PDB file of N, CA, C and O in Angstrom:
ATOM      1  N   MET A   1       0.846  -1.174  -0.003  1.00  0.00           N
ATOM      2  CA  MET A   1      -0.004   0.001  -0.002  1.00  0.00           C
ATOM      3  C   MET A   1       0.894   1.243  -0.001  1.00  0.00           C
ATOM      4  O   MET A   1       1.873   1.321   0.742  1.00  0.00           O
ATOM      5  N   VAL A   2       0.541   2.193  -0.835  1.00  0.00           N
ATOM      6  CA  VAL A   2       1.271   3.457  -0.918  1.00  0.00           C
ATOM      7  C   VAL A   2       0.275   4.606  -0.733  1.00  0.00           C
ATOM      8  O   VAL A   2      -0.903   4.474  -1.065  1.00  0.00           O
ATOM      9  N   SER A   3       0.758   5.727  -0.203  1.00  0.00           N
ATOM     10  CA  SER A   3      -0.115   6.881  -0.034  1.00  0.00           C
ATOM     11  C   SER A   3       0.654   8.168  -0.291  1.00  0.00           C
ATOM     12  O   SER A   3       1.884   8.199  -0.278  1.00  0.00           O
ATOM     13  N   ARG A   4      -0.110   9.225  -0.524  1.00  0.00           N
ATOM     14  CA  ARG A   4       0.476  10.528  -0.825  1.00  0.00           C
ATOM     15  C   ARG A   4      -0.516  11.615  -0.434  1.00  0.00           C
ATOM     16  O   ARG A   4      -1.724  11.469  -0.622  1.00  0.00           O
ATOM     17  N   GLU A   5       0.011  12.702   0.110  1.00  0.00           N
ATOM     18  CA  GLU A   5      -0.818  13.856   0.436  1.00  0.00           C
ATOM     19  C   GLU A   5      -0.701  14.889  -0.669  1.00  0.00           C
ATOM     20  O   GLU A   5       0.386  15.127  -1.196  1.00  0.00           O
ATOM     21  N   LEU A   6      -1.826  15.503  -1.018  1.00  0.00           N
ATOM     22  CA  LEU A   6      -1.865  16.503  -2.091  1.00  0.00           C
ATOM     23  C   LEU A   6      -2.750  17.667  -1.672  1.00  0.00           C
ATOM     24  O   LEU A   6      -3.571  17.551  -0.762  1.00  0.00           O
ATOM     25  N   THR A   7      -2.566  18.783  -2.352  1.00  0.00           N
ATOM     26  CA  THR A   7      -3.462  19.924  -2.210  1.00  0.00           C
ATOM     27  C   THR A   7      -4.199  20.092  -3.530  1.00  0.00           C
ATOM     28  O   THR A   7      -3.580  20.105  -4.594  1.00  0.00           O
ATOM     29  N   VAL A   8      -5.513  20.221  -3.465  1.00  0.00           N
ATOM     30  CA  VAL A   8      -6.341  20.368  -4.664  1.00  0.00           C
ATOM     31  C   VAL A   8      -6.287  21.826  -5.116  1.00  0.00           C
ATOM     32  O   VAL A   8      -6.629  22.732  -4.356  1.00  0.00           O
ATOM     33  N   ASN A   9      -5.853  22.046  -6.365  1.00  0.00           N
ATOM     34  CA  ASN A   9      -5.720  23.401  -6.891  1.00  0.00           C
ATOM     35  C   ASN A   9      -6.823  23.782  -7.872  1.00  0.00           C
ATOM     36  O   ASN A   9      -6.905  24.936  -8.293  1.00  0.00           O
ATOM     37  N   SER A  10      -7.666  22.831  -8.237  1.00  0.00           N
ATOM     38  CA  SER A  10      -8.751  23.100  -9.173  1.00  0.00           C
ATOM     39  C   SER A  10      -9.691  24.156  -8.593  1.00  0.00           C
ATOM     40  O   SER A  10     -10.052  24.092  -7.418  1.00  0.00           O
ATOM     41  N   SER A  11     -10.087  25.127  -9.418  1.00  0.00           N
ATOM     42  CA  SER A  11     -10.924  26.228  -8.933  1.00  0.00           C
ATOM     43  C   SER A  11     -12.281  25.744  -8.422  1.00  0.00           C
ATOM     44  O   SER A  11     -12.910  26.415  -7.603  1.00  0.00           O
ATOM     45  N   THR A  12     -12.734  24.585  -8.901  1.00  0.00           N
ATOM     46  CA  THR A  12     -14.026  24.054  -8.444  1.00  0.00           C
ATOM     47  C   THR A  12     -13.842  22.886  -7.484  1.00  0.00           C
ATOM     48  O   THR A  12     -14.815  22.215  -7.141  1.00  0.00           O
ATOM     49  N   GLY A  13     -12.618  22.632  -7.048  1.00  0.00           N
ATOM     50  CA  GLY A  13     -12.374  21.481  -6.187  1.00  0.00           C
ATOM     51  C   GLY A  13     -12.534  20.209  -7.011  1.00  0.00           C
ATOM     52  O   GLY A  13     -12.204  20.192  -8.196  1.00  0.00           O
ATOM     53  N   LEU A  14     -13.036  19.151  -6.394  1.00  0.00           N
ATOM     54  CA  LEU A  14     -13.263  17.899  -7.124  1.00  0.00           C
ATOM     55  C   LEU A  14     -14.762  17.692  -7.336  1.00  0.00           C
ATOM     56  O   LEU A  14     -15.348  16.742  -6.818  1.00  0.00           O
ATOM     57  N   HIS A  15     -15.366  18.586  -8.097  1.00  0.00           N
ATOM     58  CA  HIS A  15     -16.787  18.506  -8.387  1.00  0.00           C
ATOM     59  C   HIS A  15     -16.996  18.270  -9.876  1.00  0.00           C
ATOM     60  O   HIS A  15     -16.148  18.638 -10.688  1.00  0.00           O
ATOM     61  N   ALA A  16     -18.100  17.670 -10.231  1.00  0.00           N
ATOM     62  CA  ALA A  16     -18.557  17.436 -11.606  1.00  0.00           C
ATOM     63  C   ALA A  16     -17.455  17.005 -12.575  1.00  0.00           C
ATOM     64  O   ALA A  16     -17.018  15.855 -12.533  1.00  0.00           O
ATOM     65  N   ARG A  17     -17.003  17.899 -13.438  1.00  0.00           N
ATOM     66  CA  ARG A  17     -16.048  17.535 -14.482  1.00  0.00           C
ATOM     67  C   ARG A  17     -14.729  17.003 -13.927  1.00  0.00           C
ATOM     68  O   ARG A  17     -14.283  15.946 -14.375  1.00  0.00           O
ATOM     69  N   PRO A  18     -14.084  17.677 -12.978  1.00  0.00           N
ATOM     70  CA  PRO A  18     -12.836  17.131 -12.449  1.00  0.00           C
ATOM     71  C   PRO A  18     -13.017  15.758 -11.806  1.00  0.00           C
ATOM     72  O   PRO A  18     -12.159  14.886 -11.950  1.00  0.00           O
ATOM     73  N   ALA A  19     -14.116  15.566 -11.107  1.00  0.00           N
ATOM     74  CA  ALA A  19     -14.378  14.270 -10.467  1.00  0.00           C
ATOM     75  C   ALA A  19     -14.573  13.181 -11.511  1.00  0.00           C
ATOM     76  O   ALA A  19     -14.118  12.052 -11.330  1.00  0.00           O
ATOM     77  N   THR A  20     -15.249  13.518 -12.600  1.00  0.00           N
ATOM     78  CA  THR A  20     -15.472  12.550 -13.678  1.00  0.00           C
ATOM     79  C   THR A  20     -14.147  12.131 -14.299  1.00  0.00           C
ATOM     80  O   THR A  20     -13.930  10.947 -14.554  1.00  0.00           O
ATOM     81  N   LEU A  21     -13.264  13.083 -14.543  1.00  0.00           N
ATOM     82  CA  LEU A  21     -11.946  12.780 -15.103  1.00  0.00           C
ATOM     83  C   LEU A  21     -11.147  11.896 -14.143  1.00  0.00           C
ATOM     84  O   LEU A  21     -10.449  10.976 -14.568  1.00  0.00           O
ATOM     85  N   LEU A  22     -11.256  12.181 -12.872  1.00  0.00           N
ATOM     86  CA  LEU A  22     -10.550  11.424 -11.850  1.00  0.00           C
ATOM     87  C   LEU A  22     -11.040   9.970 -11.799  1.00  0.00           C
ATOM     88  O   LEU A  22     -10.233   9.044 -11.720  1.00  0.00           O
ATOM     89  N   VAL A  23     -12.339   9.779 -11.845  1.00  0.00           N
ATOM     90  CA  VAL A  23     -12.918   8.424 -11.816  1.00  0.00           C
ATOM     91  C   VAL A  23     -12.500   7.644 -13.054  1.00  0.00           C
ATOM     92  O   VAL A  23     -12.164   6.463 -12.960  1.00  0.00           O
ATOM     93  N   LYS A  24     -12.518   8.294 -14.210  1.00  0.00           N
ATOM     94  CA  LYS A  24     -12.093   7.624 -15.462  1.00  0.00           C
ATOM     95  C   LYS A  24     -10.640   7.156 -15.363  1.00  0.00           C
ATOM     96  O   LYS A  24     -10.327   6.016 -15.706  1.00  0.00           O
ATOM     97  N   LYS A  25      -9.771   8.023 -14.902  1.00  0.00           N
ATOM     98  CA  LYS A  25      -8.346   7.687 -14.784  1.00  0.00           C
ATOM     99  C   LYS A  25      -8.157   6.545 -13.791  1.00  0.00           C
ATOM    100  O   LYS A  25      -7.458   5.575 -14.085  1.00  0.00           O
ATOM    101  N   ALA A  26      -8.769   6.652 -12.628  1.00  0.00           N
ATOM    102  CA  ALA A  26      -8.608   5.635 -11.587  1.00  0.00           C
ATOM    103  C   ALA A  26      -9.154   4.277 -12.025  1.00  0.00           C
ATOM    104  O   ALA A  26      -8.615   3.235 -11.652  1.00  0.00           O
ATOM    105  N   SER A  27     -10.220   4.295 -12.813  1.00  0.00           N
ATOM    106  CA  SER A  27     -10.843   3.051 -13.257  1.00  0.00           C
ATOM    107  C   SER A  27      -9.977   2.274 -14.235  1.00  0.00           C
ATOM    108  O   SER A  27     -10.245   1.102 -14.498  1.00  0.00           O
ATOM    109  N   SER A  28      -8.947   2.904 -14.773  1.00  0.00           N
ATOM    110  CA  SER A  28      -8.075   2.217 -15.721  1.00  0.00           C
ATOM    111  C   SER A  28      -7.020   1.359 -15.008  1.00  0.00           C
ATOM    112  O   SER A  28      -6.230   0.680 -15.663  1.00  0.00           O
ATOM    113  N   PHE A  29      -7.006   1.387 -13.683  1.00  0.00           N
ATOM    114  CA  PHE A  29      -6.037   0.610 -12.910  1.00  0.00           C
ATOM    115  C   PHE A  29      -6.720  -0.514 -12.135  1.00  0.00           C
ATOM    116  O   PHE A  29      -7.893  -0.414 -11.774  1.00  0.00           O
ATOM    117  N   LYS A  30      -5.969  -1.583 -11.887  1.00  0.00           N
ATOM    118  CA  LYS A  30      -6.493  -2.718 -11.131  1.00  0.00           C
ATOM    119  C   LYS A  30      -6.535  -2.427  -9.631  1.00  0.00           C
ATOM    120  O   LYS A  30      -7.391  -2.948  -8.916  1.00  0.00           O
ATOM    121  N   SER A  31      -5.625  -1.610  -9.169  1.00  0.00           N
ATOM    122  CA  SER A  31      -5.518  -1.318  -7.733  1.00  0.00           C
ATOM    123  C   SER A  31      -6.749  -0.615  -7.185  1.00  0.00           C
ATOM    124  O   SER A  31      -7.474   0.071  -7.905  1.00  0.00           O
ATOM    125  N   ASP A  32      -6.963  -0.806  -5.887  1.00  0.00           N
ATOM    126  CA  ASP A  32      -7.979  -0.044  -5.172  1.00  0.00           C
ATOM    127  C   ASP A  32      -7.356   1.295  -4.823  1.00  0.00           C
ATOM    128  O   ASP A  32      -6.242   1.348  -4.301  1.00  0.00           O
ATOM    129  N   ILE A  33      -8.065   2.372  -5.107  1.00  0.00           N
ATOM    130  CA  ILE A  33      -7.537   3.718  -4.842  1.00  0.00           C
ATOM    131  C   ILE A  33      -8.587   4.483  -4.040  1.00  0.00           C
ATOM    132  O   ILE A  33      -9.753   4.564  -4.426  1.00  0.00           O
ATOM    133  N   PHE A  34      -8.145   5.037  -2.925  1.00  0.00           N
ATOM    134  CA  PHE A  34      -9.061   5.768  -2.050  1.00  0.00           C
ATOM    135  C   PHE A  34      -8.572   7.192  -1.833  1.00  0.00           C
ATOM    136  O   PHE A  34      -7.377   7.483  -1.880  1.00  0.00           O
ATOM    137  N   ILE A  35      -9.533   8.061  -1.596  1.00  0.00           N
ATOM    138  CA  ILE A  35      -9.237   9.464  -1.280  1.00  0.00           C
ATOM    139  C   ILE A  35      -9.799   9.737   0.111  1.00  0.00           C
ATOM    140  O   ILE A  35     -10.908   9.315   0.439  1.00  0.00           O
ATOM    141  N   GLU A  36      -9.021  10.446   0.922  1.00  0.00           N
ATOM    142  CA  GLU A  36      -9.472  10.815   2.259  1.00  0.00           C
ATOM    143  C   GLU A  36      -9.493  12.330   2.372  1.00  0.00           C
ATOM    144  O   GLU A  36      -8.537  13.009   1.998  1.00  0.00           O
ATOM    145  N   TYR A  37     -10.598  12.849   2.895  1.00  0.00           N
ATOM    146  CA  TYR A  37     -10.748  14.288   3.097  1.00  0.00           C
ATOM    147  C   TYR A  37     -11.653  14.506   4.302  1.00  0.00           C
ATOM    148  O   TYR A  37     -12.726  13.909   4.385  1.00  0.00           O
ATOM    149  N   ASN A  38     -11.241  15.338   5.218  1.00  0.00           N
ATOM    150  CA  ASN A  38     -12.009  15.654   6.430  1.00  0.00           C
ATOM    151  C   ASN A  38     -12.433  14.413   7.203  1.00  0.00           C
ATOM    152  O   ASN A  38     -13.546  14.351   7.726  1.00  0.00           O
ATOM    153  N   GLY A  39     -11.557  13.440   7.271  1.00  0.00           N
ATOM    154  CA  GLY A  39     -11.848  12.237   8.043  1.00  0.00           C
ATOM    155  C   GLY A  39     -12.752  11.238   7.360  1.00  0.00           C
ATOM    156  O   GLY A  39     -13.108  10.221   7.955  1.00  0.00           O
ATOM    157  N   LYS A  40     -13.137  11.509   6.105  1.00  0.00           N
ATOM    158  CA  LYS A  40     -14.000  10.593   5.354  1.00  0.00           C
ATOM    159  C   LYS A  40     -13.210   9.987   4.203  1.00  0.00           C
ATOM    160  O   LYS A  40     -12.340  10.637   3.623  1.00  0.00           O
ATOM    161  N   ASN A  41     -13.523   8.735   3.878  1.00  0.00           N
ATOM    162  CA  ASN A  41     -12.868   8.036   2.772  1.00  0.00           C
ATOM    163  C   ASN A  41     -13.869   7.733   1.668  1.00  0.00           C
ATOM    164  O   ASN A  41     -15.057   7.537   1.927  1.00  0.00           O
ATOM    165  N   ALA A  42     -13.373   7.699   0.426  1.00  0.00           N
ATOM    166  CA  ALA A  42     -14.202   7.292  -0.708  1.00  0.00           C
ATOM    167  C   ALA A  42     -13.328   6.582  -1.721  1.00  0.00           C
ATOM    168  O   ALA A  42     -12.152   6.905  -1.885  1.00  0.00           O
ATOM    169  N   ASN A  43     -13.916   5.620  -2.392  1.00  0.00           N
ATOM    170  CA  ASN A  43     -13.245   4.934  -3.490  1.00  0.00           C
ATOM    171  C   ASN A  43     -13.217   5.894  -4.680  1.00  0.00           C
ATOM    172  O   ASN A  43     -14.263   6.396  -5.090  1.00  0.00           O
ATOM    173  N   ILE A  44     -12.047   6.149  -5.230  1.00  0.00           N
ATOM    174  CA  ILE A  44     -11.940   7.104  -6.341  1.00  0.00           C
ATOM    175  C   ILE A  44     -12.616   6.579  -7.605  1.00  0.00           C
ATOM    176  O   ILE A  44     -12.893   7.354  -8.520  1.00  0.00           O
ATOM    177  N   LYS A  45     -12.881   5.298  -7.669  1.00  0.00           N
ATOM    178  CA  LYS A  45     -13.554   4.726  -8.835  1.00  0.00           C
ATOM    179  C   LYS A  45     -15.070   4.940  -8.772  1.00  0.00           C
ATOM    180  O   LYS A  45     -15.788   4.534  -9.686  1.00  0.00           O
ATOM    181  N   SER A  46     -15.555   5.567  -7.710  1.00  0.00           N
ATOM    182  CA  SER A  46     -16.985   5.846  -7.540  1.00  0.00           C
ATOM    183  C   SER A  46     -17.233   7.350  -7.635  1.00  0.00           C
ATOM    184  O   SER A  46     -16.806   8.111  -6.766  1.00  0.00           O
ATOM    185  N   LEU A  47     -17.924   7.775  -8.696  1.00  0.00           N
ATOM    186  CA  LEU A  47     -18.205   9.205  -8.879  1.00  0.00           C
ATOM    187  C   LEU A  47     -19.017   9.751  -7.708  1.00  0.00           C
ATOM    188  O   LEU A  47     -18.726  10.835  -7.203  1.00  0.00           O
ATOM    189  N   ILE A  48     -20.010   9.021  -7.285  1.00  0.00           N
ATOM    190  CA  ILE A  48     -20.828   9.478  -6.160  1.00  0.00           C
ATOM    191  C   ILE A  48     -19.984   9.581  -4.889  1.00  0.00           C
ATOM    192  O   ILE A  48     -20.141  10.516  -4.104  1.00  0.00           O
ATOM    193  N   GLY A  49     -19.092   8.616  -4.696  1.00  0.00           N
ATOM    194  CA  GLY A  49     -18.214   8.643  -3.542  1.00  0.00           C
ATOM    195  C   GLY A  49     -17.334   9.880  -3.522  1.00  0.00           C
ATOM    196  O   GLY A  49     -17.209  10.548  -2.495  1.00  0.00           O
ATOM    197  N   VAL A  50     -16.718  10.186  -4.673  1.00  0.00           N
ATOM    198  CA  VAL A  50     -15.842  11.363  -4.766  1.00  0.00           C
ATOM    199  C   VAL A  50     -16.653  12.646  -4.550  1.00  0.00           C
ATOM    200  O   VAL A  50     -16.229  13.530  -3.806  1.00  0.00           O
ATOM    201  N   LEU A  51     -17.803  12.745  -5.193  1.00  0.00           N
ATOM    202  CA  LEU A  51     -18.630  13.945  -5.058  1.00  0.00           C
ATOM    203  C   LEU A  51     -19.144  14.118  -3.628  1.00  0.00           C
ATOM    204  O   LEU A  51     -19.299  15.244  -3.156  1.00  0.00           O
ATOM    205  N   SER A  52     -19.407  13.009  -2.940  1.00  0.00           N
ATOM    206  CA  SER A  52     -19.951  13.095  -1.582  1.00  0.00           C
ATOM    207  C   SER A  52     -18.949  13.695  -0.591  1.00  0.00           C
ATOM    208  O   SER A  52     -19.350  14.184   0.466  1.00  0.00           O
ATOM    209  N   LEU A  53     -17.660  13.665  -0.916  1.00  0.00           N
ATOM    210  CA  LEU A  53     -16.648  14.256  -0.033  1.00  0.00           C
ATOM    211  C   LEU A  53     -16.660  15.784  -0.094  1.00  0.00           C
ATOM    212  O   LEU A  53     -16.189  16.444   0.832  1.00  0.00           O
ATOM    213  N   ALA A  54     -17.196  16.346  -1.178  1.00  0.00           N
ATOM    214  CA  ALA A  54     -17.263  17.813  -1.354  1.00  0.00           C
ATOM    215  C   ALA A  54     -15.900  18.467  -1.181  1.00  0.00           C
ATOM    216  O   ALA A  54     -15.757  19.422  -0.416  1.00  0.00           O
ATOM    217  N   VAL A  55     -14.896  17.955  -1.891  1.00  0.00           N
ATOM    218  CA  VAL A  55     -13.536  18.485  -1.808  1.00  0.00           C
ATOM    219  C   VAL A  55     -13.486  19.849  -2.485  1.00  0.00           C
ATOM    220  O   VAL A  55     -13.878  19.983  -3.644  1.00  0.00           O
ATOM    221  N   THR A  56     -13.010  20.854  -1.771  1.00  0.00           N
ATOM    222  CA  THR A  56     -12.962  22.219  -2.296  1.00  0.00           C
ATOM    223  C   THR A  56     -11.543  22.626  -2.694  1.00  0.00           C
ATOM    224  O   THR A  56     -10.575  21.927  -2.394  1.00  0.00           O
ATOM    225  N   LYS A  57     -11.439  23.756  -3.367  1.00  0.00           N
ATOM    226  CA  LYS A  57     -10.121  24.279  -3.754  1.00  0.00           C
ATOM    227  C   LYS A  57      -9.292  24.532  -2.501  1.00  0.00           C
ATOM    228  O   LYS A  57      -9.782  25.067  -1.507  1.00  0.00           O
ATOM    229  N   GLY A  58      -8.023  24.134  -2.575  1.00  0.00           N
ATOM    230  CA  GLY A  58      -7.110  24.331  -1.460  1.00  0.00           C
ATOM    231  C   GLY A  58      -7.168  23.229  -0.407  1.00  0.00           C
ATOM    232  O   GLY A  58      -6.439  23.272   0.584  1.00  0.00           O
ATOM    233  N   ALA A  59      -8.028  22.251  -0.622  1.00  0.00           N
ATOM    234  CA  ALA A  59      -8.186  21.161   0.347  1.00  0.00           C
ATOM    235  C   ALA A  59      -6.964  20.246   0.342  1.00  0.00           C
ATOM    236  O   ALA A  59      -6.385  19.971  -0.709  1.00  0.00           O
ATOM    237  N   ASN A  60      -6.590  19.791   1.503  1.00  0.00           N
ATOM    238  CA  ASN A  60      -5.521  18.802   1.639  1.00  0.00           C
ATOM    239  C   ASN A  60      -6.159  17.419   1.679  1.00  0.00           C
ATOM    240  O   ASN A  60      -6.994  17.139   2.540  1.00  0.00           O
ATOM    241  N   ILE A  61      -5.764  16.555   0.745  1.00  0.00           N
ATOM    242  CA  ILE A  61      -6.329  15.221   0.641  1.00  0.00           C
ATOM    243  C   ILE A  61      -5.210  14.187   0.742  1.00  0.00           C
ATOM    244  O   ILE A  61      -4.035  14.501   0.548  1.00  0.00           O
ATOM    245  N   THR A  62      -5.594  12.962   1.045  1.00  0.00           N
ATOM    246  CA  THR A  62      -4.653  11.854   1.060  1.00  0.00           C
ATOM    247  C   THR A  62      -5.158  10.794   0.110  1.00  0.00           C
ATOM    248  O   THR A  62      -6.305  10.357   0.205  1.00  0.00           O
ATOM    249  N   LEU A  63      -4.299  10.380  -0.809  1.00  0.00           N
ATOM    250  CA  LEU A  63      -4.610   9.286  -1.732  1.00  0.00           C
ATOM    251  C   LEU A  63      -3.911   8.035  -1.250  1.00  0.00           C
ATOM    252  O   LEU A  63      -2.764   8.089  -0.806  1.00  0.00           O
ATOM    253  N   THR A  64      -4.592   6.913  -1.333  1.00  0.00           N
ATOM    254  CA  THR A  64      -4.018   5.628  -0.943  1.00  0.00           C
ATOM    255  C   THR A  64      -4.349   4.616  -2.024  1.00  0.00           C
ATOM    256  O   THR A  64      -5.496   4.515  -2.460  1.00  0.00           O
ATOM    257  N   ALA A  65      -3.334   3.859  -2.460  1.00  0.00           N
ATOM    258  CA  ALA A  65      -3.538   2.832  -3.474  1.00  0.00           C
ATOM    259  C   ALA A  65      -2.987   1.510  -2.959  1.00  0.00           C
ATOM    260  O   ALA A  65      -1.966   1.460  -2.272  1.00  0.00           O
ATOM    261  N   SER A  66      -3.696   0.442  -3.312  1.00  0.00           N
ATOM    262  CA  SER A  66      -3.291  -0.881  -2.887  1.00  0.00           C
ATOM    263  C   SER A  66      -3.610  -1.874  -4.001  1.00  0.00           C
ATOM    264  O   SER A  66      -4.755  -1.978  -4.440  1.00  0.00           O
ATOM    265  N   GLY A  67      -2.582  -2.607  -4.460  1.00  0.00           N
ATOM    266  CA  GLY A  67      -2.812  -3.597  -5.510  1.00  0.00           C
ATOM    267  C   GLY A  67      -1.598  -3.780  -6.399  1.00  0.00           C
ATOM    268  O   GLY A  67      -0.516  -3.269  -6.110  1.00  0.00           O
ATOM    269  N   ASP A  68      -1.790  -4.514  -7.482  1.00  0.00           N
ATOM    270  CA  ASP A  68      -0.688  -4.865  -8.384  1.00  0.00           C
ATOM    271  C   ASP A  68       0.023  -3.664  -8.995  1.00  0.00           C
ATOM    272  O   ASP A  68       1.247  -3.657  -9.121  1.00  0.00           O
ATOM    273  N   ASP A  69      -0.753  -2.644  -9.374  1.00  0.00           N
ATOM    274  CA  ASP A  69      -0.164  -1.474 -10.037  1.00  0.00           C
ATOM    275  C   ASP A  69      -0.300  -0.220  -9.179  1.00  0.00           C
ATOM    276  O   ASP A  69      -0.501   0.875  -9.705  1.00  0.00           O
ATOM    277  N   GLU A  70      -0.189  -0.375  -7.861  1.00  0.00           N
ATOM    278  CA  GLU A  70      -0.436   0.710  -6.919  1.00  0.00           C
ATOM    279  C   GLU A  70       0.463   1.925  -7.106  1.00  0.00           C
ATOM    280  O   GLU A  70      -0.001   3.059  -6.991  1.00  0.00           O
ATOM    281  N   VAL A  71       1.745   1.702  -7.393  1.00  0.00           N
ATOM    282  CA  VAL A  71       2.672   2.822  -7.531  1.00  0.00           C
ATOM    283  C   VAL A  71       2.321   3.652  -8.773  1.00  0.00           C
ATOM    284  O   VAL A  71       2.251   4.879  -8.703  1.00  0.00           O
ATOM    285  N   LEU A  72       2.104   2.985  -9.896  1.00  0.00           N
ATOM    286  CA  LEU A  72       1.735   3.676 -11.129  1.00  0.00           C
ATOM    287  C   LEU A  72       0.375   4.361 -10.977  1.00  0.00           C
ATOM    288  O   LEU A  72       0.196   5.499 -11.412  1.00  0.00           O
ATOM    289  N   ALA A  73      -0.569   3.670 -10.365  1.00  0.00           N
ATOM    290  CA  ALA A  73      -1.904   4.233 -10.178  1.00  0.00           C
ATOM    291  C   ALA A  73      -1.839   5.513  -9.349  1.00  0.00           C
ATOM    292  O   ALA A  73      -2.449   6.519  -9.713  1.00  0.00           O
ATOM    293  N   LEU A  74      -1.117   5.482  -8.256  1.00  0.00           N
ATOM    294  CA  LEU A  74      -1.004   6.651  -7.387  1.00  0.00           C
ATOM    295  C   LEU A  74      -0.312   7.804  -8.121  1.00  0.00           C
ATOM    296  O   LEU A  74      -0.719   8.959  -7.996  1.00  0.00           O
ATOM    297  N   GLU A  75       0.720   7.488  -8.875  1.00  0.00           N
ATOM    298  CA  GLU A  75       1.456   8.512  -9.627  1.00  0.00           C
ATOM    299  C   GLU A  75       0.554   9.184 -10.664  1.00  0.00           C
ATOM    300  O   GLU A  75       0.523  10.411 -10.757  1.00  0.00           O
ATOM    301  N   GLU A  76      -0.174   8.389 -11.438  1.00  0.00           N
ATOM    302  CA  GLU A  76      -1.018   8.934 -12.511  1.00  0.00           C
ATOM    303  C   GLU A  76      -2.203   9.728 -11.957  1.00  0.00           C
ATOM    304  O   GLU A  76      -2.537  10.785 -12.492  1.00  0.00           O
ATOM    305  N   VAL A  77      -2.830   9.241 -10.914  1.00  0.00           N
ATOM    306  CA  VAL A  77      -3.958   9.952 -10.315  1.00  0.00           C
ATOM    307  C   VAL A  77      -3.474  11.260  -9.678  1.00  0.00           C
ATOM    308  O   VAL A  77      -4.155  12.283  -9.762  1.00  0.00           O
ATOM    309  N   SER A  78      -2.321  11.226  -9.055  1.00  0.00           N
ATOM    310  CA  SER A  78      -1.739  12.442  -8.465  1.00  0.00           C
ATOM    311  C   SER A  78      -1.435  13.484  -9.528  1.00  0.00           C
ATOM    312  O   SER A  78      -1.712  14.669  -9.345  1.00  0.00           O
ATOM    313  N   LYS A  79      -0.859  13.033 -10.648  1.00  0.00           N
ATOM    314  CA  LYS A  79      -0.557  13.961 -11.749  1.00  0.00           C
ATOM    315  C   LYS A  79      -1.838  14.617 -12.264  1.00  0.00           C
ATOM    316  O   LYS A  79      -1.863  15.819 -12.530  1.00  0.00           O
ATOM    317  N   LEU A  80      -2.894  13.824 -12.401  1.00  0.00           N
ATOM    318  CA  LEU A  80      -4.161  14.362 -12.888  1.00  0.00           C
ATOM    319  C   LEU A  80      -4.704  15.438 -11.929  1.00  0.00           C
ATOM    320  O   LEU A  80      -5.113  16.515 -12.363  1.00  0.00           O
ATOM    321  N   ILE A  81      -4.703  15.134 -10.635  1.00  0.00           N
ATOM    322  CA  ILE A  81      -5.199  16.104  -9.648  1.00  0.00           C
ATOM    323  C   ILE A  81      -4.366  17.382  -9.688  1.00  0.00           C
ATOM    324  O   ILE A  81      -4.919  18.479  -9.605  1.00  0.00           O
ATOM    325  N   ASP A  82      -3.049  17.261  -9.814  1.00  0.00           N
ATOM    326  CA  ASP A  82      -2.171  18.436  -9.893  1.00  0.00           C
ATOM    327  C   ASP A  82      -2.414  19.258 -11.146  1.00  0.00           C
ATOM    328  O   ASP A  82      -2.217  20.473 -11.135  1.00  0.00           O
ATOM    329  N   SER A  83      -2.843  18.610 -12.234  1.00  0.00           N
ATOM    330  CA  SER A  83      -3.026  19.323 -13.502  1.00  0.00           C
ATOM    331  C   SER A  83      -4.387  19.983 -13.628  1.00  0.00           C
ATOM    332  O   SER A  83      -4.581  20.807 -14.521  1.00  0.00           O
ATOM    333  N   LEU A  84      -5.331  19.653 -12.768  1.00  0.00           N
ATOM    334  CA  LEU A  84      -6.669  20.234 -12.860  1.00  0.00           C
ATOM    335  C   LEU A  84      -6.629  21.717 -12.545  1.00  0.00           C
ATOM    336  O   LEU A  84      -5.975  22.151 -11.597  1.00  0.00           O
ATOM    337  N   GLN A  85      -7.335  22.481 -13.350  1.00  0.00           N
ATOM    338  CA  GLN A  85      -7.402  23.939 -13.144  1.00  0.00           C
ATOM    339  C   GLN A  85      -8.765  24.320 -12.732  1.00  0.00           C
ATOM    340  O   GLN A  85      -9.035  25.500 -12.507  1.00  0.00           O
TER     341      GLN A  85
END
């Protein structure tokens, strides 16, 4: 299992379009990937789960991946979150 802390820089946080992009990217990996925000966890492969966290701009989140491709999955999902505007 690997994890990483990030700050969300997207102007809308992880809502609607950014969340959809995140779910698509995460779904391409075999590993289980979770996001933690304000003490709550959600599977990144679940759009409703990600949206239910209501992650806002400037939020500090923790990503955790576990599985065969966990390192690559965490790296790619982190890059996507960093690139969101």
